[in-house]
C-alpha positions as CSV (number, residue, x, y, z in Angstrom):
1,M,97.0,119.5,95.1
2,K,96.2,116.4,96.9
3,Q,92.8,114.8,96.6
4,F,91.0,113.3,99.5
5,L,87.9,111.1,99.8
6,S,85.5,110.8,102.9
7,A,85.2,107.3,104.7
8,T,81.8,106.6,103.3
9,A,82.9,107.5,99.4
10,F,85.8,105.4,100.1
11,A,83.7,102.6,101.1
12,R,81.4,102.6,99.1
13,L,84.1,102.7,96.0
14,I,85.7,99.5,97.0
15,D,82.3,97.9,98.1
16,K,82.5,98.0,101.9
17,D,80.5,99.5,105.1
18,P,81.6,102.5,106.1
19,K,82.2,101.1,110.0
20,T,84.6,98.9,108.2
21,I,86.6,101.4,106.7
22,I,86.5,103.4,110.0
23,S,87.4,100.6,111.6
24,W,90.3,100.6,109.8
25,I,91.8,103.9,110.0
26,K,91.1,103.9,113.9
27,K,93.7,100.6,114.3
28,G,96.0,102.3,111.7
29,W,95.5,100.3,108.6
30,I,94.9,103.1,106.2
31,P,98.4,105.8,105.9
32,G,97.7,109.0,105.0
33,V,94.3,109.9,107.0
34,Q,93.8,113.3,108.2
35,R,91.0,114.0,110.3
36,L,88.8,117.2,110.2
37,G,86.0,117.5,112.7
38,H,84.2,114.2,112.9
39,A,85.1,113.2,109.4
40,Y,88.2,111.4,108.2
41,R,90.2,112.6,104.7
42,I,91.3,109.2,102.8
43,P,94.4,110.3,100.3
44,H,92.8,109.1,96.9
45,E,96.1,107.3,96.1
46,E,94.9,104.7,98.9
47,L,91.8,104.2,96.8
48,E,94.1,102.9,93.6
49,K,95.8,100.9,96.0
50,A,92.2,98.9,97.1
51,K,91.5,98.7,93.6
52,T,94.4,97.1,92.5
53,R,95.4,94.9,95.6
54,E,93.9,91.3,96.3
55,E,94.2,92.0,100.2
56,Y,93.4,96.1,101.6
57,P,94.7,96.9,103.8
58,E,97.8,95.3,103.1
59,R,98.2,91.9,105.4
60,E,101.8,93.5,106.5
61,V,100.7,95.8,108.6
62,W,98.1,94.1,110.1
63,P,98.6,93.8,113.9
64,T,100.4,89.9,114.5
């Protein structure tokens, strides 16, 4: 079963402000996010990517 994190939990674990994470979600920079009511659910594997990459989200997905 796929595991998810809230935007707040995700932000805390990668040392970012929750508003930054919400902004990234709205811009489509975090893949696989689901919305449940007013809450966002971020796939746990995105946490692993964020911890292992120097830049997260990856620069290639940022608009130019």
